[in-house]
C-alpha positions, 0 to 999 in steps of 0.5 A: 500500500502506497502512502499519501505522499507517493500517491501525490507524486504519481498524481503530479506525474499524471497531471504533467502528462495531461497538461503537456499534451498526452491525454489518452490514459493508456498513452500516459501509462506507456510513456511512463513505462518506457522511462521506468524501464530505462531507469531500471536498465541503468540500475542493472548496469550499475549493479553489473559494474559494482559486481565487476569492481568487487569480483573482477568479473560479472556473470551478467552481460553489460547492457550498455557499452562505454560509448552508449553512456548517453543513453543511460538514465544517470547520464541524461537526467543531469542534462538540460531539457533540450539536450535530454530531449535531443538524446531521445529524438535525434538519431546519433550517427556515431551510435548506429543512428539510434536514439535513447528510445530506439536503444530499448528496441535493440535489446530484445530478450537481453532487456527482459520480457518488456523489451521483447515487445518494444516493436511498434512502440512510439515515443510521444512526449512532445516537449523538452520541458515535459520530458525533463519534468517527468524524468526528474520526478520519476528519479525520486520514486522508490523503485528499489523495493519490490512491493513499493514499485509494484504498488506505484505501478498498480496505482498508476494503472488504477487511473485508467478511466476509459474502457478498451475495445471489444468489451475489455475493461480493467477488473477491480483489484478486490475482485481479482484478489477474491478470485485468487484467494478462492483458488489458493495457488499452490507451489507447483502451479503453472498459472495463466491468464489467456486475456492478460490485459495489464496482468492483474491476475498474475500480479495478484498471485505473486502478492498472494504467494509473498504474503501467505507462502513467503517460506517457499521463496527460500527454496531454490527450486521454487524460485526458479519455477516462480521466475521462469515457468510459473506464470503465463499469459496471452494478449493480442494488444501490443501496447497492453502487452508492454504494460503487462510485462512491465507490471510483472517485472516491477513485481519481481516476475522477470521471465514470464511465458507471454505470447503477443497474439490472439488467444483464439487463433490457430497460432495458439496451440497451447493444450493441457499446459496449466494447472490454474487459469484466472481470467476475465475474457472480453465479453462483446467480441465476435469472430468469424469461424475461419479466425478461430482455432478449429478445436475450440469449435468442437465443444461449442460452435459459436462466434462469441468470444466469451464462449470461445474463451471458456472452450479455450480455457478447458483446452489449456488446463491439465486434467485436475487443473482448476479455473476461476473465470468472470463471464457475463450473465448471458452465458449462464442462461443464453438459449442458443445451442452454443450457450447450452453446449458450453454449460452442458460441457462444464456440468456433464464432462467436467466438475462445475463447483461454484457460480458466484453471481455479482451485482451489476455495478461491479464494473461501473463506470465502464459497464453496467453488465451483470456478471458472475464468477464460474469455478470449475475443475477440468476432469474429463469425467462426470464429477459435478454433483452439487453446484454452490450458488452465491448471490453477492449483493455487495462488494464493499463499494457503492454500485453506482458510477462513483463506486464510493468505498463503503469500507475503510482500507483496513476493513477491506484488508480484513476481508481477506486476512480474517474473513471468518471474523468479519464475515457477519460484521461486514456482510451488509457492505461486503459479501467477500469475507463470507464467500471466502469463509464458506469456500476456503475454511471448511464451511462449504459442506455445511451450506444447505439447499435453502434457496431463500438464503444468499448461499445454497447448493443445487443438485446436478439433477435440478440443473439438468432438468432446467436445460443446464441454466446456471443463472441464480434467479432460476433457483433462488426462491424469494420469500414474500411477506404478507401485508395486511391492510384495513378494509376499504370502508375504514380507509375511506372513513379515515380519509374523510376524517382527515379532510374534515380536520383540514377544512376546520383548520382552513376555516380557523385560519380564515377567521384569524385573517378576518379579525386582523 
């Protein structure tokens, strides 16, 4: 969690970008990301130089040659704004006609995952003064600590105020955290988000592991697994891929397995690779059949991306692999064959464990669509028995466009740290601790079949009988309280009495005025 002072610094950088002529939120974050990356490269070079001075050599290859020192953060940050701007915008003939920005594109894999996705990146900072302002402010940010620099970047990402295309928008961080807590990542998990976005799910897994399983990081085998094999993601948007890779890098995930391509296309051949998938796939997209990898159409022949992604997730999971996926409510009750087929696949051939119905305001102000979280395990056998339904009515924030916090930061944190203790206390404002308490702490077996409650179980037979409908409204029973009214004659008599009193009051008032 970052302090008010650090938030103010980020707010100042953000405002300087906007007043300096860069008003698109994603462009602001991209330009911020490029500069953060250059500062990190220089920090790595300094470490290599210190290691060489101490030991006579370094196991790492230098990032900069002596001739390339003008591209180093520690060099250009000391220059006047005009000189600094020229280093970024004017090719240097003695250095292969490169600028400081071009230099990042030449690093490839040597610069980490981020530099692999620099193709197509554009330097947009328009003036020397803006560049100097931002560089000097970034130089004061505490980027040495994994937690702090990760939180700083997350705070910058939280300032995105526009939704993307094809139904993509930023998933609220507390919803991401709830899903990670529900899945409880394990030491040997291989984890993927096939609609990566800013990598919020993978970052949340990293934070979960550092907070709850910190002892694992003392084990060399786990550290190697964490650094190179544990995390994977797919993202079609190059700009978003750069932002995601930097987000992961700032959270200490240096070598994730990322693919910059369409997750649904033929080029994605990933099958049975992952033990855990967390995702919020795009809702409103539609593809032609010839754009979709053919095996995905075998489960459900459709052009709708939300259905295709569920088919993809099942293909990407290993047997025994589990998933938590956000889907629009239409997936739960849609009447087309494609909708029914994907639900039937989950119920009949896999193990569908839970459906958490979320209130429609969760994604405001970006969208008012109602959504749910599906919890399932890939089994390729008929293992669905009872399905747990939870009617989430509150998530800790107001459900209007303002999304005003209903809990303090400390109370929201307690939802995840001590869900058992605060479940009943905070239930009217936030259902998350109750959800986590039931799922993770052994009380799910105690959930009954009383469908008048927020939480209940539905036998598989009932779901099959309802044509595999998974909407909570299909099963939830509403209890109506009888309201008794007085007979009409008595109500009319009361109205007449009130009218008589009103007339008497008017006559008294008129008499008072006459006497004056």
